[in-house]
PALUMVEX-276999 format. One line per field, with one value per atom (N, C-alpha, C): residue in three letters; atom name; x, y, z. Coordinates in steps of 0.1 Angstrom, whole numbers, plus 5000, padded with zeros to 4 digits. Example, Ala and Ser with C-alpha at 12.3 -4.5 7.8 and 13.67 -1.06 7.14 Angstrom:
2
res = c(ala, ala, ala, ser, ser, ser)
atom = c(N, CA, C, N, CA, C)
px = c(5132, 5123, 5132, 5128, 5137, 5129)
py = c(4943, 4955, 4967, 4978, 4989, 5000)
pz = c(5078, 5078, 5078, 5071, 5071, 5079)
REM end
This chain:
234
res = c(met, met, met, thr, thr, thr, ala, ala, ala, ile, ile, ile, tyr, tyr, tyr, lys, lys, lys, arg, arg, arg, glu, glu, glu, leu, leu, leu, ser, ser, ser, ser, ser, ser, tyr, tyr, tyr, phe, phe, phe, asn, asn, asn, ser, ser, ser, met, met, met, ile, ile, ile, gly, gly, gly, tyr, tyr, tyr, ile, ile, ile, phe, phe, phe, ile, ile, ile, ala, ala, ala, ala, ala, ala, leu, leu, leu, val, val, val, phe, phe, phe, phe, phe, phe, thr, thr, thr, gly, gly, gly, ile, ile, ile, tyr, tyr, tyr, phe, phe, phe, met, met, met, ala, ala, ala, tyr, tyr, tyr, asn, asn, asn, ile, ile, ile, phe, phe, phe, ser, ser, ser, gly, gly, gly, tyr, tyr, tyr, pro, pro, pro, his, his, his, phe, phe, phe, ser, ser, ser, ile, ile, ile, ser, ser, ser, leu, leu, leu, ile, ile, ile, ser, ser, ser, leu, leu, leu, met, met, met, asn, asn, asn, ile, ile, ile, leu, leu, leu, met, met, met, phe, phe, phe, thr, thr, thr, ile, ile, ile, pro, pro, pro, ile, ile, ile, leu, leu, leu, thr, thr, thr, met, met, met, lys, lys, lys, ser, ser, ser, met, met, met, ala, ala, ala, asp, asp, asp, glu, glu, glu, arg, arg, arg, arg, arg, arg, gly, gly, gly, lys, lys, lys, thr, thr, thr, asp, asp, asp, gln, gln, gln, leu, leu, leu, leu, leu, leu, leu, leu, leu, thr, thr, thr, ala, ala, ala, pro, pro, pro, val, val, val, ser, ser, ser, leu, leu, leu, thr, thr, thr, gly, gly, gly, val, val, val, val, val, val, val, val, val, gly, gly, gly, lys, lys, lys, tyr, tyr, tyr, leu, leu, leu, ala, ala, ala, met, met, met, val, val, val, thr, thr, thr, val, val, val, leu, leu, leu, ala, ala, ala, val, val, val, pro, pro, pro, val, val, val, val, val, val, leu, leu, leu, ala, ala, ala, ala, ala, ala, phe, phe, phe, cys, cys, cys, pro, pro, pro, leu, leu, leu, ile, ile, ile, ile, ile, ile, ala, ala, ala, ala, ala, ala, asn, asn, asn, gly, gly, gly, gln, gln, gln, ala, ala, ala, tyr, tyr, tyr, leu, leu, leu, leu, leu, leu, ser, ser, ser, asp, asp, asp, tyr, tyr, tyr, ala, ala, ala, ser, ser, ser, leu, leu, leu, phe, phe, phe, ala, ala, ala, phe, phe, phe, phe, phe, phe, leu, leu, leu, met, met, met, gly, gly, gly, cys, cys, cys, val, val, val, phe, phe, phe, ile, ile, ile, ala, ala, ala, ile, ile, ile, gly, gly, gly, met, met, met, phe, phe, phe, ile, ile, ile, ser, ser, ser, ser, ser, ser, leu, leu, leu, thr, thr, thr, glu, glu, glu, ser, ser, ser, gln, gln, gln, ile, ile, ile, ile, ile, ile, ala, ala, ala, ala, ala, ala, val, val, val, gly, gly, gly, thr, thr, thr, phe, phe, phe, ala, ala, ala, val, val, val, leu, leu, leu, leu, leu, leu, ile, ile, ile, leu, leu, leu, phe, phe, phe, leu, leu, leu, trp, trp, trp, glu, glu, glu, asp, asp, asp, leu, leu, leu, met, met, met, ser, ser, ser, phe, phe, phe, leu, leu, leu, pro, pro, pro, asp, asp, asp, ala, ala, ala, leu, leu, leu, ser, ser, ser, asn, asn, asn, val, val, val, leu, leu, leu, ser, ser, ser, val, val, val, phe, phe, phe, ala, ala, ala, phe, phe, phe, arg, arg, arg, thr, thr, thr, val, val, val, phe, phe, phe, tyr, tyr, tyr, asn, asn, asn, phe, phe, phe, ala, ala, ala, asp, asp, asp, tyr, tyr, tyr, ser, ser, ser, val, val, val, phe, phe, phe, asp, asp, asp, leu, leu, leu, gly, gly, gly, gly, gly, gly, leu, leu, leu, val, val, val, leu, leu, leu, tyr, tyr, tyr, leu, leu, leu, ser, ser, ser, met, met, met, ala, ala, ala, phe, phe, phe, leu, leu, leu, phe, phe, phe, leu, leu, leu, phe, phe, phe, leu, leu, leu, thr, thr, thr, val, val, val, gln, gln, gln, thr, thr, thr, leu, leu, leu, gln, gln, gln, lys, lys, lys, arg, arg, arg, arg, arg, arg, trp, trp, trp, asn, asn, asn)
atom = c(N, CA, C, N, CA, C, N, CA, C, N, CA, C, N, CA, C, N, CA, C, N, CA, C, N, CA, C, N, CA, C, N, CA, C, N, CA, C, N, CA, C, N, CA, C, N, CA, C, N, CA, C, N, CA, C, N, CA, C, N, CA, C, N, CA, C, N, CA, C, N, CA, C, N, CA, C, N, CA, C, N, CA, C, N, CA, C, N, CA, C, N, CA, C, N, CA, C, N, CA, C, N, CA, C, N, CA, C, N, CA, C, N, CA, C, N, CA, C, N, CA, C, N, CA, C, N, CA, C, N, CA, C, N, CA, C, N, CA, C, N, CA, C, N, CA, C, N, CA, C, N, CA, C, N, CA, C, N, CA, C, N, CA, C, N, CA, C, N, CA, C, N, CA, C, N, CA, C, N, CA, C, N, CA, C, N, CA, C, N, CA, C, N, CA, C, N, CA, C, N, CA, C, N, CA, C, N, CA, C, N, CA, C, N, CA, C, N, CA, C, N, CA, C, N, CA, C, N, CA, C, N, CA, C, N, CA, C, N, CA, C, N, CA, C, N, CA, C, N, CA, C, N, CA, C, N, CA, C, N, CA, C, N, CA, C, N, CA, C, N, CA, C, N, CA, C, N, CA, C, N, CA, C, N, CA, C, N, CA, C, N, CA, C, N, CA, C, N, CA, C, N, CA, C, N, CA, C, N, CA, C, N, CA, C, N, CA, C, N, CA, C, N, CA, C, N, CA, C, N, CA, C, N, CA, C, N, CA, C, N, CA, C, N, CA, C, N, CA, C, N, CA, C, N, CA, C, N, CA, C, N, CA, C, N, CA, C, N, CA, C, N, CA, C, N, CA, C, N, CA, C, N, CA, C, N, CA, C, N, CA, C, N, CA, C, N, CA, C, N, CA, C, N, CA, C, N, CA, C, N, CA, C, N, CA, C, N, CA, C, N, CA, C, N, CA, C, N, CA, C, N, CA, C, N, CA, C, N, CA, C, N, CA, C, N, CA, C, N, CA, C, N, CA, C, N, CA, C, N, CA, C, N, CA, C, N, CA, C, N, CA, C, N, CA, C, N, CA, C, N, CA, C, N, CA, C, N, CA, C, N, CA, C, N, CA, C, N, CA, C, N, CA, C, N, CA, C, N, CA, C, N, CA, C, N, CA, C, N, CA, C, N, CA, C, N, CA, C, N, CA, C, N, CA, C, N, CA, C, N, CA, C, N, CA, C, N, CA, C, N, CA, C, N, CA, C, N, CA, C, N, CA, C, N, CA, C, N, CA, C, N, CA, C, N, CA, C, N, CA, C, N, CA, C, N, CA, C, N, CA, C, N, CA, C, N, CA, C, N, CA, C, N, CA, C, N, CA, C, N, CA, C, N, CA, C, N, CA, C, N, CA, C, N, CA, C, N, CA, C, N, CA, C, N, CA, C, N, CA, C, N, CA, C, N, CA, C, N, CA, C, N, CA, C, N, CA, C, N, CA, C, N, CA, C, N, CA, C, N, CA, C, N, CA, C, N, CA, C, N, CA, C, N, CA, C, N, CA, C, N, CA, C, N, CA, C, N, CA, C, N, CA, C, N, CA, C, N, CA, C, N, CA, C, N, CA, C, N, CA, C, N, CA, C, N, CA, C, N, CA, C, N, CA, C, N, CA, C, N, CA, C, N, CA, C, N, CA, C, N, CA, C, N, CA, C, N, CA, C, N, CA, C, N, CA, C, N, CA, C, N, CA, C, N, CA, C, N, CA, C, N, CA, C, N, CA, C, N, CA, C, N, CA, C, N, CA, C, N, CA, C, N, CA, C, N, CA, C, N, CA, C, N, CA, C, N, CA, C)
px = c(6051, 6038, 6029, 6034, 6026, 6021, 6029, 6025, 6014, 6015, 6005, 5992, 5993, 5981, 5974, 5981, 5975, 5969, 5976, 5971, 5958, 5958, 5946, 5934, 5937, 5926, 5920, 5928, 5923, 5915, 5919, 5912, 5898, 5896, 5882, 5873, 5879, 5870, 5871, 5880, 5880, 5870, 5868, 5857, 5845, 5834, 5823, 5822, 5832, 5831, 5831, 5841, 5841, 5829, 5823, 5811, 5799, 5798, 5787, 5788, 5800, 5802, 5798, 5803, 5800, 5785, 5780, 5765, 5756, 5760, 5751, 5752, 5763, 5764, 5758, 5760, 5754, 5738, 5734, 5719, 5713, 5718, 5712, 5714, 5725, 5727, 5716, 5713, 5702, 5688, 5686, 5673, 5672, 5682, 5681, 5680, 5688, 5688, 5675, 5668, 5655, 5645, 5646, 5636, 5637, 5649, 5650, 5652, 5660, 5664, 5656, 5651, 5643, 5628, 5622, 5608, 5604, 5612, 5609, 5614, 5623, 5628, 5638, 5644, 5653, 5666, 5671, 5683, 5696, 5697, 5710, 5712, 5723, 5726, 5731, 5736, 5741, 5731, 5718, 5708, 5708, 5710, 5711, 5724, 5735, 5747, 5745, 5737, 5735, 5728, 5718, 5712, 5721, 5730, 5739, 5750, 5752, 5762, 5758, 5745, 5740, 5744, 5743, 5746, 5761, 5769, 5783, 5787, 5780, 5782, 5781, 5772, 5770, 5779, 5783, 5790, 5805, 5811, 5825, 5830, 5823, 5828, 5829, 5820, 5820, 5833, 5837, 5849, 5862, 5862, 5875, 5876, 5866, 5867, 5878, 5881, 5890, 5904, 5906, 5919, 5930, 5929, 5940, 5936, 5923, 5918, 5920, 5917, 5918, 5933, 5942, 5956, 5960, 5955, 5959, 5953, 5940, 5933, 5940, 5944, 5950, 5965, 5971, 5985, 5994, 5988, 5996, 6002, 5998, 6004, 6019, 6023, 6037, 6045, 6039, 6046, 6047, 6037, 6037, 6047, 6048, 6057, 6071, 6074, 6088, 6091, 6082, 6083, 6094, 6101, 6110, 6104, 6094, 6087, 6084, 6084, 6082, 6067, 6065, 6051, 6042, 6048, 6041, 6036, 6045, 6042, 6030, 6031, 6020, 6007, 6007, 5994, 5989, 5998, 5993, 5988, 5995, 5991, 5977, 5974, 5961, 5950, 5954, 5945, 5941, 5951, 5948, 5939, 5941, 5932, 5917, 5915, 5901, 5896, 5905, 5901, 5898, 5905, 5901, 5887, 5884, 5871, 5860, 5863, 5854, 5852, 5863, 5863, 5853, 5851, 5843, 5828, 5821, 5808, 5808, 5818, 5819, 5820, 5828, 5830, 5816, 5809, 5796, 5786, 5787, 5778, 5781, 5793, 5796, 5788, 5782, 5773, 5760, 5756, 5742, 5741, 5750, 5748, 5747, 5754, 5753, 5739, 5733, 5719, 5710, 5712, 5704, 5705, 5718, 5721, 5714, 5714, 5708, 5693, 5687, 5672, 5667, 5676, 5672, 5683, 5679, 5689, 5697, 5710, 5719, 5729, 5735, 5745, 5757, 5765, 5775, 5787, 5790, 5801, 5799, 5787, 5784, 5782, 5777, 5775, 5788, 5797, 5810, 5819, 5817, 5824, 5819, 5806, 5800, 5804, 5805, 5809, 5824, 5832, 5846, 5847, 5839, 5838, 5833, 5824, 5819, 5830, 5837, 5848, 5859, 5862, 5872, 5867, 5854, 5849, 5850, 5847, 5848, 5863, 5872, 5886, 5890, 5885, 5887, 5881, 5869, 5862, 5869, 5875, 5883, 5895, 5902, 5914, 5910, 5898, 5894, 5891, 5884, 5880, 5893, 5903, 5915, 5923, 5923, 5929, 5922, 5909, 5902, 5904, 5904, 5907, 5920, 5930, 5944, 5944, 5934, 5933, 5928, 5922, 5916, 5917, 5915, 5916, 5902, 5892, 5878, 5872, 5867, 5862, 5849, 5841, 5828, 5831, 5841, 5844, 5849, 5857, 5862, 5851, 5841, 5830, 5821, 5818, 5810, 5817, 5830, 5837, 5838, 5840, 5841, 5827, 5816, 5803, 5800, 5805, 5802, 5810, 5822, 5830, 5824, 5820, 5813, 5800, 5793, 5780, 5783, 5793, 5796, 5800, 5807, 5811, 5799, 5789, 5777, 5769, 5769, 5761, 5769, 5781, 5790, 5784, 5778, 5772, 5761, 5753, 5742, 5748, 5759, 5765, 5772, 5776, 5783, 5773, 5760, 5750, 5749, 5754, 5753, 5765, 5775, 5787, 5788, 5796, 5798, 5802, 5798, 5800, 5815, 5824, 5838, 5844, 5840, 5845, 5838, 5825, 5818, 5824, 5829, 5835, 5848, 5855, 5868, 5866, 5857, 5855, 5846, 5840, 5831, 5840, 5853, 5861, 5861, 5857, 5857, 5843, 5835, 5821, 5822, 5822, 5824, 5812, 5800, 5789, 5789, 5793, 5793, 5803, 5814, 5824, 5817, 5810, 5803, 5793, 5785, 5775, 5781, 5793, 5800, 5804, 5809, 5813, 5801, 5789, 5777, 5772, 5776, 5772, 5782, 5777, 5785, 5793, 5789, 5796, 5807, 5809, 5819, 5829, 5842, 5852, 5859, 5856, 5860, 5874, 5884, 5898, 5901, 5896, 5898, 5892, 5880, 5874, 5883, 5888, 5897, 5909, 5915, 5927, 5922, 5911, 5906, 5905, 5898, 5897, 5910, 5920, 5933, 5941, 5940, 5947, 5942, 5929, 5923, 5927, 5927, 5930, 5945, 5954, 5968, 5970, 5962, 5964, 5961, 5950, 5946, 5954, 5960, 5970, 5982, 5986, 5998, 5996, 5984, 5981, 5981, 5977, 5977, 5991, 6000, 6014, 6020, 6017, 6022, 6017, 6005, 5999, 6007, 6010, 6017, 6032, 6037, 6051, 6052, 6042, 6042, 6042, 6034, 6033, 6046, 6052, 6065, 6075, 6075, 6085, 6081, 6068, 6063, 6065)
py = c(3477, 3481, 3469, 3458, 3446, 3441, 3441, 3436, 3445, 3458, 3467, 3465, 3463, 3460, 3448, 3437, 3424, 3425, 3432, 3434, 3442, 3453, 3461, 3454, 3447, 3440, 3429, 3422, 3412, 3418, 3430, 3436, 3440, 3443, 3447, 3435, 3423, 3411, 3403, 3406, 3401, 3408, 3421, 3428, 3427, 3435, 3434, 3446, 3455, 3467, 3463, 3455, 3451, 3445, 3435, 3429, 3438, 3447, 3457, 3466, 3471, 3480, 3473, 3461, 3454, 3450, 3445, 3442, 3453, 3465, 3477, 3481, 3482, 3486, 3475, 3463, 3452, 3453, 3454, 3455, 3466, 3478, 3490, 3490, 3484, 3482, 3473, 3462, 3453, 3460, 3469, 3476, 3485, 3493, 3503, 3496, 3486, 3478, 3472, 3466, 3461, 3471, 3483, 3493, 3500, 3504, 3512, 3503, 3493, 3486, 3473, 3467, 3455, 3458, 3464, 3467, 3479, 3489, 3501, 3499, 3490, 3487, 3497, 3506, 3516, 3509, 3511, 3503, 3508, 3519, 3525, 3521, 3513, 3510, 3522, 3532, 3545, 3552, 3550, 3556, 3550, 3538, 3531, 3536, 3538, 3543, 3557, 3565, 3579, 3579, 3570, 3569, 3562, 3554, 3547, 3556, 3567, 3577, 3582, 3584, 3589, 3579, 3566, 3555, 3555, 3558, 3559, 3570, 3581, 3591, 3587, 3577, 3572, 3561, 3553, 3541, 3543, 3552, 3555, 3559, 3568, 3571, 3559, 3550, 3538, 3530, 3529, 3522, 3529, 3542, 3549, 3554, 3554, 3560, 3554, 3541, 3535, 3534, 3539, 3537, 3543, 3555, 3561, 3564, 3568, 3571, 3560, 3548, 3536, 3534, 3536, 3535, 3545, 3557, 3568, 3566, 3561, 3559, 3547, 3537, 3525, 3527, 3538, 3541, 3532, 3525, 3516, 3524, 3537, 3545, 3547, 3547, 3548, 3537, 3525, 3514, 3516, 3522, 3525, 3536, 3546, 3558, 3554, 3543, 3539, 3526, 3521, 3509, 3511, 3500, 3501, 3501, 3510, 3512, 3527, 3533, 3547, 3550, 3562, 3566, 3566, 3568, 3567, 3553, 3543, 3529, 3525, 3531, 3528, 3533, 3546, 3552, 3545, 3542, 3536, 3522, 3514, 3501, 3501, 3510, 3511, 3516, 3525, 3530, 3519, 3511, 3500, 3490, 3487, 3478, 3482, 3495, 3500, 3500, 3504, 3503, 3489, 3479, 3465, 3462, 3466, 3464, 3470, 3482, 3489, 3482, 3476, 3469, 3457, 3451, 3439, 3442, 3452, 3454, 3460, 3467, 3473, 3462, 3452, 3440, 3433, 3431, 3424, 3433, 3446, 3455, 3454, 3450, 3449, 3438, 3429, 3419, 3425, 3436, 3442, 3446, 3453, 3456, 3444, 3433, 3421, 3415, 3416, 3411, 3419, 3432, 3441, 3437, 3435, 3431, 3417, 3408, 3395, 3396, 3407, 3408, 3419, 3425, 3435, 3445, 3457, 3467, 3471, 3473, 3477, 3487, 3495, 3505, 3502, 3492, 3487, 3497, 3504, 3514, 3524, 3531, 3541, 3535, 3523, 3517, 3514, 3508, 3505, 3517, 3528, 3540, 3547, 3547, 3552, 3544, 3531, 3522, 3525, 3528, 3531, 3545, 3554, 3567, 3566, 3557, 3555, 3549, 3540, 3534, 3545, 3553, 3564, 3574, 3577, 3586, 3580, 3567, 3561, 3561, 3560, 3561, 3574, 3585, 3598, 3600, 3595, 3596, 3589, 3577, 3570, 3578, 3584, 3592, 3604, 3610, 3621, 3616, 3605, 3599, 3595, 3590, 3586, 3598, 3609, 3621, 3626, 3627, 3632, 3622, 3609, 3600, 3602, 3607, 3609, 3621, 3629, 3642, 3640, 3628, 3626, 3612, 3610, 3596, 3590, 3598, 3594, 3589, 3577, 3572, 3579, 3583, 3590, 3603, 3611, 3624, 3622, 3612, 3609, 3606, 3598, 3594, 3606, 3614, 3626, 3636, 3638, 3648, 3644, 3631, 3626, 3628, 3625, 3627, 3641, 3650, 3665, 3669, 3665, 3669, 3663, 3650, 3644, 3651, 3655, 3662, 3675, 3682, 3694, 3692, 3681, 3678, 3674, 3667, 3663, 3676, 3686, 3698, 3709, 3705, 3716, 3724, 3718, 3725, 3735, 3730, 3739, 3751, 3748, 3759, 3769, 3765, 3775, 3785, 3782, 3792, 3804, 3803, 3814, 3823, 3819, 3827, 3836, 3846, 3854, 3846, 3850, 3842, 3839, 3849, 3847, 3836, 3836, 3826, 3813, 3813, 3801, 3793, 3801, 3794, 3788, 3793, 3788, 3775, 3776, 3764, 3753, 3756, 3746, 3734, 3736, 3725, 3713, 3716, 3705, 3699, 3700, 3694, 3679, 3672, 3657, 3650, 3655, 3648, 3651, 3663, 3666, 3656, 3653, 3644, 3630, 3626, 3613, 3613, 3624, 3624, 3624, 3630, 3630, 3616, 3608, 3595, 3586, 3589, 3582, 3584, 3595, 3598, 3591, 3581, 3573, 3581, 3593, 3601, 3610, 3609, 3618, 3609, 3611, 3606, 3618, 3620, 3632, 3630, 3633, 3632, 3642, 3654, 3663, 3658, 3652, 3646, 3635, 3627, 3616, 3621, 3632, 3639, 3644, 3650, 3656, 3645, 3634, 3623, 3618, 3615, 3610, 3621, 3633, 3644, 3646, 3645, 3647, 3635, 3623, 3612, 3613, 3617, 3618, 3630, 3641, 3652, 3648, 3641, 3637, 3626, 3618, 3608, 3615, 3625, 3633, 3640, 3646, 3653, 3644, 3631, 3622, 3618, 3617, 3614, 3626, 3638, 3649, 3650, 3646, 3646, 3637, 3625, 3615, 3619, 3626, 3631, 3641, 3650, 3660, 3654, 3643, 3637, 3629, 3624, 3617, 3626, 3639, 3648, 3656, 3654, 3661, 3652)
pz = c(5860, 5856, 5854, 5849, 5847, 5860, 5871, 5884, 5890, 5888, 5893, 5885, 5872, 5864, 5869, 5870, 5875, 5888, 5898, 5911, 5911, 5903, 5903, 5896, 5885, 5878, 5887, 5894, 5903, 5915, 5919, 5930, 5927, 5914, 5910, 5909, 5908, 5907, 5920, 5929, 5943, 5951, 5948, 5954, 5944, 5947, 5939, 5929, 5929, 5921, 5906, 5902, 5888, 5883, 5891, 5887, 5887, 5896, 5897, 5885, 5882, 5870, 5857, 5855, 5842, 5842, 5853, 5853, 5850, 5856, 5854, 5839, 5833, 5819, 5809, 5812, 5804, 5805, 5817, 5820, 5812, 5814, 5807, 5792, 5787, 5773, 5767, 5775, 5770, 5771, 5781, 5782, 5770, 5767, 5757, 5743, 5742, 5729, 5726, 5736, 5734, 5731, 5738, 5737, 5723, 5719, 5707, 5695, 5696, 5683, 5681, 5691, 5689, 5688, 5698, 5699, 5689, 5690, 5681, 5667, 5665, 5651, 5646, 5655, 5650, 5646, 5634, 5629, 5634, 5640, 5645, 5660, 5663, 5676, 5684, 5677, 5683, 5691, 5688, 5696, 5710, 5711, 5725, 5732, 5725, 5731, 5736, 5730, 5734, 5748, 5750, 5763, 5773, 5768, 5777, 5783, 5776, 5781, 5794, 5797, 5810, 5821, 5818, 5827, 5830, 5820, 5822, 5832, 5832, 5841, 5856, 5858, 5872, 5875, 5866, 5869, 5869, 5861, 5861, 5875, 5882, 5896, 5905, 5904, 5912, 5909, 5896, 5892, 5897, 5896, 5898, 5913, 5921, 5934, 5943, 5942, 5950, 5944, 5932, 5925, 5932, 5937, 5945, 5959, 5961, 5975, 5985, 5980, 5989, 5993, 5984, 5988, 5998, 5996, 6006, 6019, 6020, 6032, 6040, 6033, 6039, 6042, 6038, 6040, 6031, 6022, 6013, 6001, 6001, 5990, 5992, 6005, 6007, 6001, 6000, 5993, 5979, 5973, 5959, 5956, 5964, 5962, 5964, 5971, 5973, 5965, 5957, 5950, 5939, 5935, 5924, 5910, 5909, 5896, 5895, 5883, 5882, 5885, 5890, 5893, 5880, 5869, 5856, 5854, 5857, 5856, 5865, 5878, 5887, 5882, 5878, 5873, 5860, 5851, 5838, 5841, 5850, 5854, 5860, 5869, 5875, 5865, 5856, 5846, 5836, 5831, 5822, 5828, 5841, 5848, 5847, 5849, 5848, 5834, 5825, 5810, 5806, 5812, 5808, 5814, 5826, 5831, 5822, 5818, 5809, 5795, 5791, 5778, 5778, 5789, 5789, 5785, 5791, 5785, 5771, 5768, 5754, 5744, 5747, 5738, 5737, 5748, 5747, 5739, 5740, 5733, 5718, 5714, 5700, 5693, 5700, 5693, 5689, 5695, 5692, 5678, 5672, 5657, 5649, 5652, 5645, 5646, 5657, 5659, 5650, 5650, 5641, 5627, 5623, 5609, 5605, 5615, 5612, 5611, 5615, 5615, 5606, 5598, 5589, 5585, 5582, 5578, 5590, 5587, 5598, 5592, 5601, 5597, 5606, 5602, 5610, 5611, 5601, 5601, 5612, 5611, 5621, 5635, 5636, 5649, 5656, 5649, 5655, 5657, 5648, 5651, 5664, 5666, 5678, 5690, 5689, 5700, 5703, 5693, 5695, 5703, 5698, 5705, 5719, 5722, 5735, 5744, 5739, 5747, 5750, 5740, 5742, 5752, 5752, 5761, 5776, 5777, 5790, 5794, 5785, 5789, 5795, 5788, 5793, 5807, 5809, 5822, 5833, 5829, 5839, 5843, 5834, 5837, 5846, 5843, 5852, 5866, 5867, 5880, 5888, 5881, 5887, 5893, 5885, 5890, 5903, 5902, 5914, 5926, 5924, 5934, 5941, 5933, 5938, 5947, 5947, 5955, 5969, 5972, 5985, 5990, 6003, 6008, 6010, 6007, 6009, 5995, 5995, 5983, 5979, 5989, 5987, 5980, 5986, 5980, 5966, 5963, 5950, 5940, 5945, 5936, 5933, 5943, 5941, 5933, 5935, 5927, 5913, 5910, 5896, 5890, 5897, 5891, 5888, 5896, 5894, 5881, 5880, 5868, 5855, 5856, 5844, 5841, 5851, 5848, 5841, 5845, 5838, 5824, 5821, 5807, 5799, 5805, 5798, 5795, 5804, 5802, 5795, 5790, 5785, 5774, 5764, 5753, 5758, 5767, 5773, 5781, 5788, 5796, 5787, 5775, 5766, 5761, 5761, 5756, 5765, 5778, 5787, 5787, 5779, 5778, 5766, 5766, 5754, 5742, 5730, 5718, 5716, 5718, 5716, 5725, 5738, 5748, 5745, 5741, 5739, 5727, 5717, 5705, 5708, 5718, 5722, 5730, 5740, 5749, 5742, 5731, 5725, 5719, 5718, 5714, 5724, 5736, 5746, 5747, 5737, 5737, 5735, 5745, 5745, 5737, 5740, 5734, 5719, 5714, 5700, 5693, 5699, 5693, 5691, 5701, 5700, 5689, 5688, 5678, 5664, 5663, 5650, 5646, 5655, 5653, 5649, 5655, 5653, 5639, 5632, 5619, 5609, 5601, 5593, 5582, 5580, 5570, 5575, 5589, 5595, 5603, 5601, 5610, 5617, 5629, 5636, 5642, 5633, 5638, 5649, 5648, 5659, 5672, 5671, 5683, 5689, 5680, 5685, 5692, 5687, 5693, 5706, 5707, 5720, 5730, 5727, 5737, 5742, 5733, 5736, 5744, 5740, 5747, 5762, 5763, 5777, 5786, 5780, 5788, 5793, 5783, 5786, 5797, 5795, 5804, 5819, 5821, 5834, 5840, 5832, 5837, 5841, 5833, 5837, 5850, 5852, 5864, 5876, 5874, 5885, 5889, 5879, 5882, 5889, 5885, 5892, 5907, 5909, 5923, 5931, 5926, 5934, 5936, 5925, 5926, 5937, 5938, 5949, 5963, 5964, 5977, 5981, 5970, 5973, 5979, 5976, 5981, 5993, 5997, 6009, 6021)
REM end
């Protein structure tokens, strides 16, 4: 798994994908931070992260589109399927490489609340809780993108498919309003944005939301393993 992780991580920086992903998130983090927290004087960094969620919806598909689809297109997936490492190790190694790339702009964003605190009133607890939720949300989206990438050999289809799924998740609360109340109440537990908003509130630690994020990431990683397992035996 370690070898897979190192290979994947280096591949993101040998190509431009890793740099583009990090640069895009850092750039828009700076834009929103300057607009909301510096010029407007809003003391909560979480307001910038709320806007940054929309950028995450566009950048995650770019990061995940090649994770599995490129292996399948280049026929190198057969090497992975027959390698002396478990499919779980292959999937987790690739996943952790993408999570590491995501962690770079998140760590850089962690300095923003400190800048706010150095210049006035700050709410560090809610800001870092929301940043933690933002990172976990990104981890879930990476797992989703990785699963969709395992279903096709086309990076374009993988990127578009991931974007479509993430768009549905972003609009989940709005879509629930069109369903009967009984069904809406059941499906509302998958409201990803609501979980983030709960973490952004310094008076709330959403343990249920934390379980939801971790469970969804595990579920899509499991589905990715099963997809590869099916191809191994076909």
